[in-house]
All heavy atoms as an XYZ file, in Angstrom:
702
protein
N       0.852     -1.164      0.000
C       0.000      0.000      0.000
C       0.904      1.235      0.000
O       1.740      1.397      0.868
C      -0.897     -0.012      1.232
C      -1.592      1.283      1.441
S      -2.972      1.355      2.586
C      -2.596      0.308      3.910
N       0.760      2.112     -0.973
C       1.594      3.302     -1.079
C       0.820      4.545     -0.655
O      -0.252      4.837     -1.171
C       2.084      3.465     -2.506
N       1.393      5.255      0.305
C       0.839      6.511      0.780
C       1.867      7.592      0.461
O       3.046      7.454      0.789
C       0.603      6.484      2.314
C      -0.198      5.253      2.749
C      -0.027      7.781      2.787
C      -1.589      5.171      2.216
N       1.441      8.663     -0.171
C       2.335      9.771     -0.483
C       2.371     10.726      0.705
O       1.325     11.142      1.203
C       1.825     10.508     -1.723
C       2.708     11.656     -2.144
C       2.167     12.349     -3.380
O       2.453     11.866     -4.488
O       1.455     13.351     -3.215
N       3.584     11.066      1.151
C       3.750     11.945      2.305
C       4.549     13.168      1.880
O       5.679     13.037      1.391
C       4.474     11.228      3.466
C       4.558     12.134      4.692
C       3.781      9.917      3.815
N       3.955     14.338      2.048
C       4.640     15.595      1.738
C       5.385     16.055      2.982
O       4.806     16.176      4.054
C       3.641     16.647      1.280
C       3.000     16.291     -0.042
C       2.054     17.391     -0.516
N       1.234     16.880     -1.579
C      -0.045     16.550     -1.444
N      -0.657     16.696     -0.302
N      -0.719     16.078     -2.470
N       6.674     16.329      2.804
C       7.567     16.654      3.909
C       7.874     18.150      3.901
O       8.274     18.691      2.864
C       8.885     15.852      3.788
C       8.610     14.344      3.682
C       9.831     16.167      4.937
C       7.964     13.727      4.894
N       7.739     18.827      5.052
C       8.066     20.253      5.094
C       9.582     20.473      5.021
O      10.371     19.589      5.374
C       7.512     20.708      6.442
C       7.592     19.496      7.299
C       7.303     18.340      6.365
N       9.964     21.649      4.601
C      11.386     21.991      4.434
C      12.189     21.686      5.693
O      13.292     21.140      5.612
C      11.527     23.481      4.063
O      10.766     23.730      2.886
C      12.976     23.842      3.814
N      11.648     22.000      6.851
C      12.390     21.832      8.105
C      12.731     20.372      8.414
O      13.665     20.091      9.161
C      11.632     22.494      9.272
C      12.564     22.697     10.454
C      10.404     21.693      9.651
C      12.062     23.677     11.467
N      12.021     19.413      7.824
C      12.285     17.994      8.071
C      12.994     17.304      6.899
O      13.325     16.124      6.988
C      10.985     17.249      8.389
C      10.253     17.665      9.661
C       8.982     16.858      9.829
C      11.143     17.530     10.868
N      13.241     18.011      5.844
C      13.830     17.387      4.657
C      15.264     16.926      4.861
O      15.743     16.079      4.121
C      13.731     18.316      3.450
C      12.297     18.442      2.985
C      12.168     19.282      1.751
N      10.753     19.595      1.561
C      10.318     20.626      0.886
N      11.167     21.457      0.302
N       9.025     20.841      0.779
N      15.937     17.465      5.869
C      17.287     16.966      6.158
C      17.241     15.498      6.571
O      18.226     14.783      6.446
C      17.964     17.811      7.241
C      17.236     17.741      8.569
O      16.016     17.835      8.635
N      17.984     17.599      9.642
N      16.083     15.039      7.027
C      15.917     13.643      7.432
C      15.518     12.736      6.270
O      15.588     11.515      6.383
C      14.875     13.539      8.542
C      15.199     14.316      9.822
C      14.005     14.333     10.756
C      16.418     13.731     10.507
N      15.086     13.332      5.152
C      14.631     12.540      3.999
C      15.536     12.752      2.791
O      15.079     12.619      1.651
C      13.177     12.897      3.625
O      13.122     14.284      3.254
C      12.213     12.605      4.748
N      16.786     13.083      3.028
C      17.729     13.359      1.937
C      17.202     14.440      0.996
O      17.323     14.342     -0.214
C      18.057     12.080      1.157
C      18.726     11.034      2.038
O      19.553     11.421      2.883
O      18.409      9.839      1.873
N      16.556     15.443      1.579
C      15.996     16.602      0.872
C      14.804     16.279     -0.029
O      14.405     17.105     -0.852
C      17.071     17.351      0.083
C      18.040     18.065      1.004
O      17.605     18.587      2.051
O      19.241     18.092      0.687
N      14.208     15.106      0.147
C      13.023     14.753     -0.644
C      11.810     15.538     -0.141
O      11.545     15.585      1.061
C      12.746     13.266     -0.557
N      11.079     16.150     -1.079
C       9.854     16.874     -0.745
C       8.699     15.919     -0.499
O       7.789     16.211      0.263
C       9.461     17.819     -1.882
C      10.427     18.936     -2.119
C       9.957     19.779     -3.291
C      10.945     20.881     -3.588
N      10.492     21.743     -4.681
N       8.733     14.791     -1.203
C       7.668     13.791     -1.121
C       8.315     12.422     -0.974
O       9.272     12.103     -1.681
C       6.774     13.812     -2.383
C       5.722     12.726     -2.325
C       6.125     15.174     -2.559
N       7.805     11.627     -0.031
C       8.269     10.253      0.146
C       7.047      9.349      0.169
O       5.927      9.816      0.348
C       9.106     10.082      1.438
C      10.374     10.916      1.376
C       8.297     10.424      2.672
N       7.273      8.069     -0.014
C       6.187      7.098      0.082
C       6.364      6.273      1.330
O       7.484      5.977      1.749
C       6.144      6.197     -1.150
C       5.587      6.878     -2.355
C       5.251      5.912     -3.477
O       5.542      4.704     -3.367
O       4.684      6.375     -4.471
N       5.241      5.921      1.922
C       5.259      5.075      3.103
C       4.105      4.106      3.038
O       3.300      4.125      2.105
N       4.035      3.247      4.059
C       2.936      2.291      4.106
C       2.477      2.124      5.536
O       3.211      2.391      6.487
C       3.339      0.963      3.487
C       4.545      0.324      4.122
C       4.943     -0.920      3.358
C       6.251     -1.441      3.951
N       6.749     -2.585      3.238
N       1.247      1.686      5.673
C       0.658      1.446      6.983
C      -0.852      1.508      6.877
O      -1.395      2.168      5.986
N      -1.513      0.812      7.784
C      -2.974      0.832      7.800
C      -3.517      2.029      8.560
O      -4.679      2.403      8.408
C      -3.518     -0.454      8.426
C      -3.251     -1.671      7.550
O      -3.236     -1.522      6.315
O      -3.051     -2.763      8.100
N      -2.676      2.623      9.420
C      -3.062      3.808     10.185
C      -1.948      4.843     10.070
O      -0.824      4.523      9.661
C      -3.285      3.493     11.677
O      -2.036      3.099     12.246
C      -4.341      2.414     11.879
N      -2.244      6.047     10.482
C      -1.236      7.098     10.469
C      -0.069      6.740     11.380
O       1.091      6.971     11.027
C      -1.894      8.407     10.909
C      -1.223      9.690     10.496
C      -1.047      9.787      8.992
C      -2.007     10.871     11.012
N      -0.341      6.149     12.536
C       0.731      5.734     13.450
C       1.662      4.736     12.764
O       2.887      4.844     12.872
C       0.139      5.139     14.722
N       1.106      3.755     12.054
C       1.918      2.772     11.344
C       2.725      3.435     10.227
O       3.868      3.060      9.975
C       1.042      1.660     10.775
C       0.459      0.754     11.832
C      -0.461     -0.312     11.248
O      -0.480     -0.497     10.005
O      -1.174     -0.954     12.036
N       2.126      4.415      9.566
C       2.835      5.135      8.513
C       4.062      5.836      9.083
O       5.159      5.737      8.529
C       1.908      6.160      7.857
C       2.570      7.104      6.851
C       3.002      6.351      5.592
C       1.628      8.239      6.499
N       3.913      6.518     10.214
C       5.048      7.232     10.799
C       6.114      6.260     11.313
O       7.302      6.552     11.240
C       4.587      8.192     11.889
C       3.791      9.359     11.350
C       2.701      9.843     12.037
C       4.136      9.966     10.151
C       1.975     10.920     11.546
C       3.414     11.038      9.635
C       2.326     11.515     10.352
N       5.695      5.103     11.784
C       6.667      4.079     12.188
C       7.444      3.591     10.975
O       8.666      3.420     11.029
C       5.950      2.902     12.890
O       5.318      3.398     14.075
C       6.919      1.796     13.248
N       6.738      3.373      9.869
C       7.396      2.948      8.629
C       8.379      4.010      8.149
O       9.519      3.699      7.794
C       6.347      2.670      7.550
C       6.980      2.335      6.209
O       7.721      1.330      6.127
O       6.747      3.091      5.240
N       7.961      5.274      8.141
C       8.854      6.343      7.706
C      10.083      6.421      8.599
O      11.202      6.602      8.115
C       8.127      7.687      7.699
C       7.051      7.890      6.643
C       6.429      9.269      6.792
C       7.606      7.707      5.247
N       9.891      6.267      9.909
C      11.007      6.353     10.842
C      12.007      5.216     10.631
O      13.199      5.390     10.866
C      10.506      6.359     12.286
C      11.558      6.858     13.248
O      11.999      8.021     13.091
O      11.951      6.090     14.136
N      11.537      4.075     10.155
C      12.454      2.957      9.901
C      13.364      3.252      8.710
O      14.473      2.744      8.635
C      11.681      1.655      9.673
O      11.017      1.664      8.422
N      12.896      4.070      7.787
C      13.690      4.419      6.608
C      14.368      5.778      6.717
O      15.379      6.032      6.076
C      12.824      4.372      5.351
C      12.487      2.926      5.002
C      11.647      2.765      3.758
N      10.294      3.237      4.014
C       9.719      4.206      3.329
N      10.339      4.799      2.354
N       8.492      4.581      3.613
N      13.788      6.646      7.522
C      14.328      7.993      7.734
C      14.427      8.228      9.242
O      13.582      8.904      9.837
C      13.428      9.057      7.082
C      13.141      8.788      5.628
C      11.903      8.299      5.216
C      14.124      9.003      4.669
C      11.641      8.049      3.881
C      13.876      8.750      3.329
C      12.631      8.277      2.942
O      12.387      8.026      1.615
N      15.443      7.636      9.876
C      15.570      7.703     11.335
C      15.480      9.133     11.874
O      16.094     10.052     11.335
C      16.949      7.101     11.603
C      17.185      6.191     10.439
C      16.553      6.901      9.265
N      14.660      9.270     12.906
C      14.487     10.557     13.557
C      13.243     11.304     13.154
O      12.763     12.174     13.878
N      12.661     10.952     12.004
C      11.490     11.700     11.549
C      10.275     11.432     12.440
O       9.492     12.339     12.711
C      11.175     11.451     10.058
C      10.274     12.574      9.545
C      10.582     10.076      9.832
C      10.191     12.655      8.045
N      10.155     10.209     12.925
C       9.021      9.879     13.789
C       9.009     10.715     15.056
O       7.963     11.231     15.462
N      10.155     10.887     15.670
C      10.250     11.661     16.914
C       9.983     13.140     16.682
O       9.594     13.842     17.622
C      11.640     11.474     17.534
N      10.166     13.600     15.478
C       9.887     15.012     15.184
C       8.403     15.262     14.942
O       7.957     16.401     14.961
C      10.679     15.455     13.954
C      12.181     15.347     14.090
C      12.813     16.415     14.965
N      12.597     17.767     14.546
C      13.343     18.442     13.695
N      14.404     17.870     13.153
N      13.048     19.686     13.383
N       7.635     14.174     14.716
C       6.205     14.307     14.432
C       5.358     13.823     15.606
O       4.333     14.420     15.929
C       5.844     13.528     13.146
C       6.616     14.093     11.952
C       4.345     13.563     12.887
C       6.519     13.258     10.695
N       5.793     12.742     16.251
C       5.024     12.103     17.325
C       5.834     12.138     18.625
O       7.035     11.887     18.609
C       4.689     10.638     16.949
C       3.948      9.938     18.076
C       3.883     10.588     15.659
N       5.137     12.429     19.725
C       5.780     12.436     21.035
C       4.818     11.815     22.044
O       3.659     12.220     22.123
C       6.116     13.869     21.438
C       6.805     13.988     22.772
C       7.171     15.431     23.083
O       6.275     16.303     23.009
O       8.342     15.665     23.386
N       5.299     10.838     22.783
C       4.482     10.153     23.793
C       3.163      9.627     23.219
O       2.107      9.733     23.840
C       4.198     11.068     24.983
C       5.466     11.473     25.697
O       6.401     10.681     25.830
N       5.517     12.719     26.151
N       3.225      9.097     22.011
C       2.047      8.494     21.400
C       1.022      9.475     20.855
O      -0.081      9.082     20.494
N       1.389     10.757     20.775
C       0.480     11.779     20.249
C       1.234     12.657     19.262
O       2.449     12.765     19.313
C      -0.049     12.661     21.382
C      -0.884     11.927     22.389
C      -1.377     12.883     23.458
C      -2.190     12.110     24.496
N      -2.663     12.981     25.555
N       0.467     13.293     18.377
C       1.094     14.254     17.482
C       1.686     15.380     18.311
O       1.087     15.825     19.286
C       0.066     14.848     16.516
C      -0.428     13.938     15.410
C      -1.538     14.628     14.638
C       0.700     13.560     14.476
N       2.869     15.819     17.923
C       3.482     16.952     18.621
C       2.569     18.169     18.496
O       1.875     18.342     17.502
C       4.852     17.274     18.030
C       5.917     16.309     18.489
C       7.270     16.767     17.939
N       8.347     16.064     18.583
C       8.960     16.492     19.685
N       8.609     17.615     20.257
N       9.938     15.791     20.210
N       2.613     18.995     19.507
C       1.710     20.136     19.598
C       1.822     21.090     18.404
O       0.830     21.631     17.936
C       1.996     20.878     20.891
C       1.078     22.006     21.148
C       1.327     22.582     22.509
N       0.489     23.753     22.686
C       0.671     24.642     23.613
N       1.651     24.491     24.482
N      -0.121     25.675     23.725
N       3.021     21.341     17.920
C       3.202     22.322     16.865
C       3.427     21.699     15.488
O       4.057     22.301     14.617
C       4.347     23.272     17.226
C       4.036     24.069     18.451
C       4.656     23.799     19.657
C       3.068     25.064     18.408
C       4.344     24.523     20.802
C       2.749     25.795     19.541
C       3.388     25.528     20.743
N       2.889     20.492     15.303
C       2.918     19.825     14.002
C       1.472     19.600     13.570
O       0.657     19.086     14.332
C       3.654     18.465     14.077
C       5.132     18.647     14.373
C       3.453     17.658     12.809
C       5.948     19.210     13.228
N       1.167     20.006     12.365
C      -0.152     19.747     11.788
C      -0.004     18.671     10.729
O       0.943     18.701      9.939
C      -0.726     21.016     11.158
C      -0.979     22.085     12.191
O      -1.545     21.831     13.240
N      -0.537     23.298     11.903
N      -0.935     17.730     10.727
C      -0.915     16.645      9.746
C      -2.280     16.596      9.074
O      -3.321     16.645      9.752
C      -0.585     15.292     10.414
C      -0.612     14.167      9.387
C       0.774     15.347     11.106
N      -2.250     16.499      7.758
C      -3.482     16.452      6.981
C      -3.524     15.161      6.181
O      -2.532     14.764      5.580
C      -3.559     17.653      6.027
C      -3.630     18.953      6.787
C      -2.472     19.621      7.171
C      -4.854     19.485      7.161
C      -2.533     20.797      7.897
C      -4.924     20.662      7.889
C      -3.761     21.312      8.254
O      -3.827     22.462      8.986
N      -4.672     14.531      6.191
C      -4.928     13.327      5.415
C      -5.921     13.705      4.333
O      -7.077     14.046      4.640
C      -5.484     12.215      6.309
C      -5.985     10.960      5.621
C      -4.884     10.302      4.798
C      -6.562      9.987      6.646
N      -5.461     13.707      3.091
C      -6.316     14.118      1.974
C      -6.974     15.470      2.256
O      -8.178     15.635      2.108
C      -7.362     13.053      1.655
C      -6.738     11.735      1.292
O      -5.711     11.692      0.632
N      -7.338     10.647      1.737
N      -6.184     16.416      2.742
C      -6.602     17.791      3.035
C      -7.505     17.939      4.259
O      -8.048     19.013      4.496
C      -7.261     18.443      1.810
C      -6.310     18.527      0.633
O      -5.114     18.774      0.855
O      -6.765     18.341     -0.513
N      -7.667     16.892      5.047
C      -8.448     16.962      6.286
C      -7.495     16.910      7.465
O      -6.611     16.045      7.524
C      -9.425     15.783      6.391
C     -10.515     15.779      5.359
C     -11.596     16.810      5.630
O     -11.827     17.157      6.808
O     -12.192     17.282      4.652
N      -7.669     17.804      8.431
C      -6.846     17.802      9.638
C      -7.078     16.476     10.369
O      -8.214     16.140     10.720
C      -7.245     18.970     10.533
C      -6.326     19.175     11.719
O      -5.774     18.175     12.243
O      -6.171     20.328     12.144
N      -6.004     15.706     10.604
C      -6.167     14.374     11.196
C      -6.706     14.419     12.616
O      -7.238     13.423     13.102
C      -4.867     13.544     11.159
C      -4.438     13.291      9.729
C      -3.776     14.151     11.985
N      -6.594     15.539     13.282
C      -7.146     15.643     14.641
C      -8.668     15.472     14.635
O      -9.260     15.162     15.644
C      -6.740     16.970     15.269
C      -5.258     16.996     15.636
C      -4.848     18.336     16.235
N      -3.505     18.276     16.783
C      -2.405     18.604     16.135
N      -2.475     18.995     14.870
N      -1.224     18.530     16.708
N      -9.291     15.688     13.471
C     -10.741     15.560     13.353
C     -11.180     14.287     12.639
O     -12.374     14.066     12.465
C     -11.317     16.787     12.636
C     -10.976     18.076     13.328
C     -10.080     18.955     12.760
C     -11.520     18.382     14.567
C      -9.743     20.143     13.402
C     -11.188     19.569     15.224
C     -10.296     20.453     14.634
N     -10.202     13.456     12.206
C     -10.557     12.219     11.494
C      -9.875     10.996     12.103
O      -9.570     10.046     11.395
C     -10.270     12.316      9.977
C     -11.172     13.329      9.310
C      -8.810     12.631      9.709
N      -9.604     11.036     13.411
C      -9.063      9.858     14.076
C      -7.648      9.986     14.608
O      -7.131      9.040     15.186
N      -7.001     11.120     14.371
C      -5.644     11.296     14.884
C      -4.700     10.241     14.340
O      -4.772      9.861     13.177
N      -3.834      9.733     15.197
C      -2.863      8.730     14.765
C      -3.516      7.405     14.390
O      -2.901      6.580     13.724
C      -1.813      8.501     15.850
C      -0.846      9.662     16.060
C       0.050      9.391     17.259
C      -0.019      9.910     14.821
N      -4.758      7.207     14.797
C      -5.477      5.978     14.444
C      -6.300      6.133     13.168
O      -7.036      5.221     12.788
C      -6.369      5.538     15.605
C      -5.567      5.156     16.847
C      -4.450      4.149     16.558
O      -4.697      3.149     15.876
O      -3.310      4.400     17.004
N      -6.174      7.274     12.494
C      -6.882      7.472     11.228
C      -6.476      6.372     10.255
O      -5.292      6.070     10.098
C      -6.552      8.847     10.651
N      -7.456      5.768      9.627
C      -7.195      4.674      8.696
C      -6.747      5.211      7.347
O      -7.260      6.218      6.861
C      -8.441      3.811      8.541
C      -8.785      3.073      9.818
C      -9.959      2.122      9.650
O     -10.405      1.881      8.517
O     -10.424      1.614     10.682
N      -5.780      4.521      6.765
C      -5.225      4.901      5.473
C      -5.558      3.863      4.425
O      -5.749      2.694      4.743
C      -3.697      5.020      5.583
C      -3.162      5.992      6.632
C      -1.650      5.906      6.696
C      -3.617      7.409      6.327
N      -5.594      4.320      3.178
C      -5.793      3.397      2.064
C      -4.844      3.774      0.946
O      -4.317      4.892      0.898
C      -7.244      3.390      1.608
C      -7.765      4.698      1.105
C      -9.242      4.592      0.786
C      -9.839      5.863      0.248
N      -9.553      7.080      0.959
N      -4.601      2.847      0.075
C      -3.692      3.049     -1.045
C      -4.071      4.311     -1.803
O      -5.247      4.533     -2.107
C      -3.755      1.827     -1.971
C      -2.631      1.815     -2.973
O      -1.517      2.249     -2.629
O      -2.859      1.360     -4.106
N      -3.068      5.145     -2.068
C      -3.311      6.363     -2.822
C      -3.597      7.591     -1.980
O      -3.709      8.694     -2.516
N      -3.718      7.425     -0.655
C      -3.945      8.581      0.208
C      -2.745      9.515      0.181
O      -1.621      9.101     -0.108
C      -4.188      8.148      1.662
C      -5.618      7.699      1.918
O      -6.505      7.991      1.086
O      -5.851      7.060      2.962
N      -3.000     10.778      0.505
C      -1.952     11.787      0.612
C      -1.914     12.319      2.032
O      -2.958     12.680      2.586
C      -2.229     12.960     -0.340
C      -2.127     12.567     -1.778
O      -1.072     12.152     -2.223
N      -3.224     12.691     -2.510
N      -0.722     12.369      2.597
C      -0.523     12.908      3.938
C       0.427     14.094      3.818
O       1.460     14.005      3.159
C       0.066     11.839      4.894
C       0.439     12.441      6.235
C      -0.935     10.699      5.084
N       0.049     15.192      4.438
C       0.884     16.383      4.439
C       1.257     16.712      5.875
O       0.383     16.791      6.736
C       0.148     17.585      3.813
O      -0.253     17.244      2.482
C       1.028     18.827      3.789
N       2.555     16.890      6.126
C       3.054     17.265      7.440
C       3.472     18.723      7.360
O       4.260     19.100      6.493
C       4.265     16.391      7.839
C       4.818     16.824      9.183
C       3.886     14.919      7.844
N       2.926     19.548      8.268
C       3.254     20.971      8.280
C       3.573     21.427      9.697
O       2.810     21.143     10.620
C       2.071     21.802      7.782
C       1.680     21.689      6.325
C       0.392     22.477      6.068
C       2.782     22.242      5.450
N       4.646     22.176      9.863
C       4.882     22.775     11.169
C       3.895     23.915     11.360
O       3.555     24.611     10.412
C       6.328     23.281     11.082
C       6.582     23.457      9.631
C       5.711     22.461      8.908
N       3.404     24.072     12.585
C       2.505     25.180     12.880
C       3.295     26.476     12.805
O       4.463     26.536     13.144
C       1.891     25.009     14.262
N       2.639     27.517     12.333
C       3.273     28.818     12.221
C       2.589     29.763     13.200
O       1.361     29.849     13.232
C       3.141     29.361     10.777
C       3.760     30.732     10.670
C       3.801     28.402      9.798
N       3.389     30.411     13.995
C       2.841     31.382     14.940
C       3.422     32.744     14.632
O       4.523     32.861     14.107
C       3.196     30.973     16.369
N       2.692     33.746     14.952
C       3.199     35.080     14.698
C       2.444     36.088     15.534
O       1.572     35.759     16.316
N       2.787     37.282     15.356
C       2.128     38.351     16.103
C       2.356     39.667     15.391
O       2.993     39.729     14.359
N       1.847     40.693     15.972
C       2.033     41.997     15.361
C       3.334     42.625     15.824
O       3.875     42.275     16.872
C       0.854     42.919     15.721
O       0.776     43.043     17.133
N       3.840     43.506     15.028
C       5.100     44.188     15.367
C       4.872     45.349     16.280
O       3.952     45.994     16.350
C       5.786     44.664     14.083
C       6.223     43.544     13.150
C       6.737     44.150     11.854
C       7.332     42.744     13.809
């Protein structure tokens, strides 16, 4: 089962500068475990203590995974996952 994962610039040092990688898994948690086996360290940058890190946003087919099952969201062949760091800002 091939899942396309879009990697943000800040994590590309872990994927040999690849913008997009493929992974496999029946759930998002399994996908991140698979990615971490091939790109050591990427899992810890996305998941902490069994939960998505606070300042990481993950989208499954353009849906925020926090609203579609979190790490237990089910995946199917051809799905797209996008990992984005949260951006914070303020006024000057």
